[in-house]
DSSP file (Angstrom, degrees, kcal/mol; ACC not computed):
  #  RESIDUE AA STRUCTURE BP1 BP2  ACC     N-H-->O    O-->H-N    N-H-->O    O-->H-N    TCO  KAPPA ALPHA  PHI   PSI    X-CA   Y-CA   Z-CA
    1    1 A Q              0   0    0      0, 0.0    20,-0.0     0, 0.0     0, 0.0   0.000 360.0 360.0 360.0 -26.5    0.0    0.0    0.0
    2    2 A T        +     0   0    0     18,-0.1    19,-2.3     2,-0.0     2,-0.1   0.499 360.0 111.1 -97.7  -3.4    2.9    2.4    0.6
    3    3 A Y        +     0   0    0     17,-0.2     2,-0.3     2,-0.0     3,-0.0  -0.438  38.8 169.4 -73.8 143.3    4.9    1.6   -2.5
    4    4 A S        -     0   0    0     -2,-0.1    -2,-0.0     2,-0.1    49,-0.0  -0.988  42.3-133.2-148.5 148.5    5.2    4.2   -5.3
    5    5 A I  S    S+     0   0    0     -2,-0.3    48,-2.3    47,-0.1     2,-0.4   0.640  87.9  88.4 -73.7 -12.4    7.3    4.5   -8.4
    6    6 A F  E     -A   52   0A   0     46,-0.2    46,-0.2    44,-0.1    -2,-0.1  -0.726  60.2-163.6 -92.3 132.9    8.0    8.1   -7.3
    7    7 A L  E     -A   51   0A   0     44,-3.4    44,-2.8    -2,-0.4    11,-0.1  -0.960  25.8-133.1-110.1 112.1   10.9    9.0   -5.0
    8    8 A P  E     -A   50   0A   0      0, 0.0     9,-3.1     0, 0.0     2,-0.6  -0.321   5.4-138.4 -68.8 146.0   10.3   12.4   -3.6
    9    9 A I  B     -B   16   0B   0     40,-2.7     7,-0.2     7,-0.2     6,-0.1  -0.923  30.7-114.0-101.3 121.7   13.0   15.0   -3.6
   10   10 A H     >  -     0   0    0      5,-3.1     4,-2.1    -2,-0.6     5,-0.1  -0.325  18.2-141.4 -60.0 128.0   13.0   16.9   -0.3
   11   11 A P  T  4 S+     0   0    0      0, 0.0    -1,-0.2     0, 0.0    -2,-0.0   0.752  96.7  35.9 -65.0 -24.2   12.0   20.6   -1.0
   12   12 A E  T  4 S+     0   0    0      3,-0.1    -2,-0.1     1,-0.0    -3,-0.0   0.859 129.4  27.0 -96.0 -41.9   14.4   22.0    1.6
   13   13 A T  T  4 S-     0   0    0      2,-0.1     3,-0.1     0, 0.0    -3,-0.0   0.704  89.2-133.9 -97.3 -21.5   17.5   19.6    1.4
   14   14 A G     <  +     0   0    0     -4,-2.1     2,-0.2     1,-0.3    -5,-0.0   0.554  56.1 142.5  78.2   7.0   17.2   18.4   -2.2
   15   15 A R        -     0   0    0     -6,-0.1    -5,-3.1    -5,-0.1     2,-0.5  -0.572  57.1-117.9 -82.7 144.2   17.8   14.8   -1.1
   16   16 A V  B     -B    9   0B   0     -7,-0.2     2,-0.4    -2,-0.2    -7,-0.2  -0.710  34.8-146.2 -78.8 126.7   16.0   11.9   -2.7
   17   17 A L        -     0   0    0     -9,-3.1     2,-0.8    -2,-0.5    18,-0.0  -0.796  16.9-157.7-102.7 136.3   13.9   10.2    0.0
   18   18 A Y        +     0   0    0     -2,-0.4   -11,-0.1   -11,-0.1    -2,-0.0  -0.720  48.5 135.0-105.9  77.1   13.2    6.5    0.2
   19   19 A V        -     0   0    0     -2,-0.8     2,-0.1   -11,-0.1    16,-0.1  -0.880  59.3 -97.6-126.0 154.0   10.0    6.9    2.3
   20   20 A P        -     0   0    0      0, 0.0    14,-0.6     0, 0.0     2,-0.4  -0.401  39.0-117.4 -70.0 149.1    6.6    5.3    2.2
   21   21 A M  E     -C   33   0C   0    -19,-2.3    12,-0.2     1,-0.1     3,-0.1  -0.702  19.2-167.4 -86.0 135.5    3.8    7.2    0.5
   22   22 A K  E    S+     0   0C   0     10,-3.0     2,-0.3    -2,-0.4    11,-0.2   0.799  77.1   2.2 -86.6 -35.1    0.8    8.2    2.6
   23   23 A E  E     -C   32   0C   0      9,-1.6     9,-2.8   -21,-0.1     2,-0.5  -0.982  53.4-161.6-154.3 140.0   -1.3    9.2   -0.4
   24   24 A V  E     -C   31   0C   0     -2,-0.3     2,-0.8     7,-0.2     7,-0.2  -0.977  14.8-162.0-120.7 114.5   -1.0    9.2   -4.2
   25   25 A N  E  >> -C   30   0C   0      5,-2.8     5,-1.7    -2,-0.5     4,-1.1  -0.845   8.9-176.3-102.8 104.3   -3.5   11.5   -5.8
   26   26 A A  T  45S+     0   0    0     -2,-0.8    -1,-0.2     1,-0.2     5,-0.0   0.737  81.5  53.4 -73.8 -23.2   -3.9   10.6   -9.5
   27   27 A T  T  45S+     0   0    0      1,-0.2    -1,-0.2     3,-0.1    -2,-0.0   0.868 119.8  31.4 -80.6 -35.7   -6.3   13.5  -10.3
   28   28 A D  T  45S-     0   0    0      2,-0.1    -2,-0.2    16,-0.0    -1,-0.2   0.513 103.4-127.6 -95.3  -6.5   -4.1   16.3   -8.9
   29   29 A Y  T  <5 +     0   0    0     -4,-1.1    16,-2.6     1,-0.2    17,-0.4   0.920  64.9 129.9  57.9  47.1   -0.8   14.5   -9.7
   30   30 A T  E   < -CD  25  44C   0     -5,-1.7    -5,-2.8    14,-0.3     2,-0.3  -0.894  45.6-153.0-127.6 159.0    0.5   14.8   -6.2
   31   31 A I  E     -CD  24  43C   0     12,-2.6    12,-2.4    -2,-0.3     2,-0.4  -0.961   7.2-152.3-126.4 149.4    2.0   12.6   -3.5
   32   32 A T  E     +CD  23  42C   0     -9,-2.8   -10,-3.0    -2,-0.3    -9,-1.6  -0.981  27.8 149.9-122.5 134.4    1.9   13.0    0.2
   33   33 A F  E     -CD  21  41C   0      8,-2.3     8,-3.1    -2,-0.4     2,-0.4  -0.959  42.1-113.9-153.7 164.6    4.6   11.6    2.5
   34   34 A D  E     - D   0  40C   0    -14,-0.6     6,-0.2    -2,-0.3    -2,-0.0  -0.910  30.8-138.3-104.1 135.4    6.4   12.2    5.8
   35   35 A D    >   -     0   0    0      4,-2.6     3,-1.8    -2,-0.4    -1,-0.0  -0.158  39.5 -84.6 -79.8-175.5   10.1   13.1    5.7
   36   36 A E  T 3  S+     0   0    0      1,-0.3    -1,-0.1     2,-0.1    -2,-0.0   0.746 130.3  54.2 -64.4 -23.0   12.7   11.7    8.1
   37   37 A D  T 3  S-     0   0    0      2,-0.1    -1,-0.3     0, 0.0     3,-0.1   0.440 120.2-107.3 -90.2  -0.1   11.8   14.3   10.7
   38   38 A G  S <  S+     0   0    0     -3,-1.8     2,-0.3     1,-0.3    -2,-0.1   0.486  71.7 141.6  89.8   3.2    8.1   13.4   10.6
   39   39 A R        -     0   0    0      1,-0.0    -4,-2.6    -5,-0.0     2,-0.4  -0.618  49.4-127.4 -80.3 137.5    6.9   16.5    8.7
   40   40 A E  E     -D   34   0C   0     -2,-0.3     2,-0.4    -6,-0.2    -6,-0.2  -0.679  28.8-175.8 -87.5 136.2    4.2   15.8    6.2
   41   41 A W  E     -D   33   0C   0     -8,-3.1    -8,-2.3    -2,-0.4     2,-0.4  -0.966  16.6-161.1-129.6 145.7    4.7   17.1    2.6
   42   42 A T  E     +D   32   0C   0     -2,-0.4   -10,-0.2   -10,-0.2    -2,-0.0  -0.991  22.3 173.9-125.3 121.4    2.5   17.1   -0.5
   43   43 A L  E     -D   31   0C   0    -12,-2.4   -12,-2.6    -2,-0.4     2,-0.2  -0.935  33.1-115.5-127.2 147.5    4.4   17.6   -3.7
   44   44 A P  E     -D   30   0C   0      0, 0.0   -14,-0.3     0, 0.0     5,-0.2  -0.553  21.7-134.3 -73.3 149.1    3.4   17.5   -7.4
   45   45 A V  S    S+     0   0    0    -16,-2.6     5,-0.3    -2,-0.2     3,-0.2   0.421  85.4  72.7 -84.8   2.9    5.0   14.7   -9.3
   46   46 A T  S >  S+     0   0    0    -17,-0.4     3,-0.6     1,-0.2     0, 0.0  -0.628  74.6  48.2-107.4 170.1    5.9   17.1  -12.1
   47   47 A G  T 3  S-     0   0    0      1,-0.2    -1,-0.2    -2,-0.2    -2,-0.0   0.707 125.6 -63.3  77.3  20.7    8.4   19.9  -12.3
   48   48 A G  T 3  S+     0   0    0     -3,-0.2    -1,-0.2     2,-0.1    -2,-0.1   0.715 100.5 125.0  78.8  20.0   11.4   18.0  -11.0
   49   49 A N  S <  S+     0   0    0     -3,-0.6   -40,-2.7    -5,-0.2     2,-0.3   0.612  70.9  34.1 -86.7 -13.0    9.9   17.3   -7.6
   50   50 A V  E     -A    8   0A   0     -5,-0.3     2,-0.4   -42,-0.2    -2,-0.1  -0.920  66.0-140.2-137.4 162.1   10.4   13.5   -7.8
   51   51 A K  E     -A    7   0A   0    -44,-2.8   -44,-3.4    -2,-0.3     2,-0.3  -0.961  25.5-127.0-118.2 141.9   12.7   10.9   -9.2
   52   52 A L  E     -A    6   0A   0     -2,-0.4   -46,-0.2   -46,-0.2   -47,-0.1  -0.638  28.5-106.1 -85.4 146.3   11.3    7.7  -10.8
   53   53 A Q     >  -     0   0    0    -48,-2.3     4,-1.9    -2,-0.3     5,-0.2  -0.320  44.6 -98.1 -64.0 160.2   12.6    4.4   -9.6
   54   54 A W  H  > S+     0   0    0      1,-0.2     4,-1.5     2,-0.2    -1,-0.1   0.825 115.7  50.3 -59.5 -41.5   14.9    2.8  -12.2
   55   55 A K  H  > S+     0   0    0      1,-0.2     4,-1.3     2,-0.2     3,-0.4   0.959 115.7  39.3 -68.6 -50.5   12.6    0.5  -14.0
   56   56 A P  H  > S+     0   0    0      0, 0.0     4,-2.5     0, 0.0    -1,-0.2   0.789 108.6  66.4 -67.2 -23.0    9.7    2.9  -14.7
   57   57 A D  H  X S+     0   0    0     -4,-1.9     4,-2.5     2,-0.2     5,-0.2   0.903  98.3  52.0 -62.3 -40.3   12.4    5.6  -15.5
   58   58 A F  H  X S+     0   0    0     -4,-1.5     4,-2.7    -3,-0.4     5,-0.2   0.950 111.4  45.9 -60.1 -49.4   13.5    3.6  -18.5
   59   59 A G  H  X S+     0   0    0     -4,-1.3     4,-2.3     1,-0.2    -2,-0.2   0.889 112.9  50.1 -61.5 -40.4    9.9    3.4  -19.9
   60   60 A A  H  X S+     0   0    0     -4,-2.5     4,-2.4     2,-0.2    -1,-0.2   0.905 112.4  46.8 -66.4 -41.2    9.3    7.1  -19.2
   61   61 A R  H  X S+     0   0    0     -4,-2.5     4,-2.6     2,-0.2    -2,-0.2   0.925 112.2  50.1 -66.1 -43.1   12.5    8.1  -21.0
   62   62 A W  H  X>S+     0   0    0     -4,-2.7     5,-2.6    -5,-0.2     4,-0.5   0.906 112.7  47.1 -62.7 -40.5   11.8    5.8  -23.9
   63   63 A A  H ><5S+     0   0    0     -4,-2.3     3,-0.6    -5,-0.2    -1,-0.2   0.915 114.4  46.7 -66.4 -42.1    8.3    7.3  -24.2
   64   64 A A  H 3<5S+     0   0    0     -4,-2.4    -2,-0.2     1,-0.2    -1,-0.2   0.854 118.8  40.6 -68.2 -34.5    9.5   10.9  -24.0
   65   65 A L  H 3<5S-     0   0    0     -4,-2.6    -1,-0.2    -5,-0.2    -2,-0.2   0.366 109.2-121.3 -96.5   4.6   12.3   10.3  -26.5
   66   66 A D  T <<5 +     0   0    0     -3,-0.6     2,-0.5    -4,-0.5    -3,-0.2   0.904  45.6 175.9  56.6  46.6   10.2    8.1  -28.8
   67   67 A V      < +     0   0    0     -5,-2.6    -1,-0.2    -6,-0.2     3,-0.1  -0.721  16.4 179.5 -84.7 127.1   12.5    5.1  -28.6
   68   68 A D        +     0   0    0     -2,-0.5     2,-0.3     1,-0.3    -1,-0.1   0.700  65.9   5.3 -98.7 -25.0   11.2    2.1  -30.5
   69   69 A F  S    S-     0   0    0     -7,-0.1     2,-0.5     4,-0.0    -1,-0.3  -0.978  70.1-111.7-153.6 162.6   14.0   -0.4  -29.7
   70   70 A E    >   -     0   0    0     -2,-0.3     3,-1.9     1,-0.1     5,-0.3  -0.898  29.2-134.0-101.4 126.7   17.2   -0.7  -27.8
   71   71 A M  T 3  S+     0   0    0     -2,-0.5    -1,-0.1     1,-0.3     4,-0.1   0.852 100.7  18.7 -50.7 -49.8   20.3   -0.9  -30.0
   72   72 A Y  T 3  S+     0   0    0     -3,-0.1    -1,-0.3     2,-0.1     2,-0.0  -0.054 102.9 116.5-114.6  31.6   22.0   -3.8  -28.4
   73   73 A G  S <  S-     0   0    0     -3,-1.9     2,-0.9     1,-0.1    -4,-0.0  -0.081  83.4 -84.0 -86.3-169.5   19.0   -5.2  -26.5
   74   74 A K              0   0    0      1,-0.2    -3,-0.1    -2,-0.0    -1,-0.1  -0.427 360.0 360.0 -95.7  57.5   17.3   -8.6  -26.9
   75   75 A D              0   0    0     -2,-0.9    -1,-0.2    -5,-0.3    -4,-0.0   0.475 360.0 360.0 -77.0 360.0   15.0   -7.6  -29.8
C-alpha cells in the first residue's frame, strides 16, 4: 500500500527520499509523504519534484524520447 514509483526530492534539502507514500492523488498528480523528521509534505510529481525508480524511469525516458528499440538489446 505504501509503494510508489515516485521517490520524492525533499524541497528543503534536495535529497532523494526513500520513504513510504501516505497518499498518491492521480487526479491532482501529487504525492503525500512524511520526511525523516516526521513532517508531512505534499508535492506535485511534475516539475522535477520527484525521481522515478529505475525500472519505470526507462519506460518514461523511452516514451519521452520516442525510442522504439534498444540498439544492443534482446530484440
